[in-house]
N, C-alpha and C positions, 0 to 999 in steps of 0.2 A: 320677244314672244313668238312662238312658232305657229300659233293658230289665231284665228279671229273669233272673238266672242262678242255676241250682240244680244240686245233685248230691244227690238225695234217694234214697239207697239204703237198703233195709230188708230185714232177714232176718225172715221171718214163719214162725211155726209154729202149726199148729192140728190138733186131733185129731177123729176120728170121734166121734159121739155115744156117750157112756159108754165111750169108747176101745175100742169093739168092733173086732175085726180084719176089717174089711169091704173093704179095698182089696186086691183080688186082683191078680195079675200082669196078667190080661186087662183089668181096669178101669184099672189104673195106666198101661198102654200108651196108652190114649186120654185118660185124665183129665189127665195132666200137660200134653200139648199144648193141651187144652181150656182149662186154667187160663191158659196163655200167651195164648190168644186173648182171653179176658176182660180180661187185663191190657192188651193192645193196644187193645181197644175203650175202655178207660178212659184211653188216652193214654200208657200206660206200657210197660215192657218187662220180661218175665220173663227174667232173666239165667240163672238156674239153678233147677232144681226136682228134687225127689225125694220118694219116699214109702216108707213101710213099711206094714204091714197096718193100723195104727191112727192114723197121722198123716202130715202133709205138711209139707215145708219148702220155702219159696220165697225166692229173692233177687230182689227187685223194685226197679226204678227207676221212680219215679212223678213225674208233673209236680206243680208246686206248687199246682195248681188242685183237687186232690182230697185230702181227709184220709185218712190211713192206715186209720182205722176205716171210712170209707165204702168205700174200695177193697176191704178184706178182706170187708166185708159183701156187696158185689156179687160178689166171687169165690166166696165160700161159697154165697150164695143161688143164683146162676146155675148153678154147678156141681152143686149138690144137685138142682135141678130137672132138669138135663140127665141126671144119673145115673138118676133115677126114670124118665124118659122113654126113655132109651137102653138101660137094663139092667133091664127090668121083672121079670126072674127074680131079680134081686139083692134081698136083704133090706136095702136101704139105709135107714138110720135118719137119715142126714144128718150134719152137723157139730156138734161141741160148741159151746156158745154163745160162749165166749171165744176168745182167741188171744194169742200173744206176738208183739211187734214190736220189733225191736232195730236201732238205727241202725248203719250200716256205713260206714266211711270208704272212699274210693276205693282207698286203699293196702291195705285188708284184703279187697278183693273176691276175690282169688285164694284166700286162706286160707278164707274163708267158703264160697266155691264148692266147694272141695275137701271141706270138712266136710259140705256138703249132698250132694255126689256120693257120699260114703262112708257114707251113712246105714245101708244094709243091713248092712255090716260092723260099724259102730258099735253097732248094736242087738243084736248077738250077746252083747255084754258089759254093756250099759246099757239100762235100760227108758226109755220115753218120760218117765215121771214123774221119774226121776232126772235125765235130760238136761234137762228143762224147768226144774227147780229150779236146776240148775247155770247155765243160761242167765240166769235171773232174778238169781241171785247175782252172776255175772260182770258183769252190767250194772247192778248196784247198785239193783235194783228190790225194794222192800219188798213182802212178801206174808205172808198168814196161811195156814198149812198147812190150817187147818180149812175154808177156803173155796176152796182151789186146784182141787179136782176136782169141784165141784158140777156 
């Protein structure tokens, strides 16, 4: 084969440092498009995004030339710097160190997109911690509860 063909879709979730409720509606309105801009600069596409006060969900399509850990590191680092500069009155602590990244098949894009779009409703019933554990379990990812929220 003379070319590379990929469909690298990933559902990414990460929280604010110490899961502090720092994402206000005013910040969210500008933050989510900004995250999309970072994804574009990395050669990818942000298909769906949403947030609640303490975390963000992204559905990304990335090129094969960038590792997911590199992409998420750039998204978190650039956006944190931007928040500090653009919202000096905010008590922005930044993002928590880790993240979750879950492979998504093309056939599941609609369902995952709907799930992300309904985050605000979803979190009236379920905390981020409960949700994240369920995502890890659903994707067969082993974890140790003692180290999950460091």
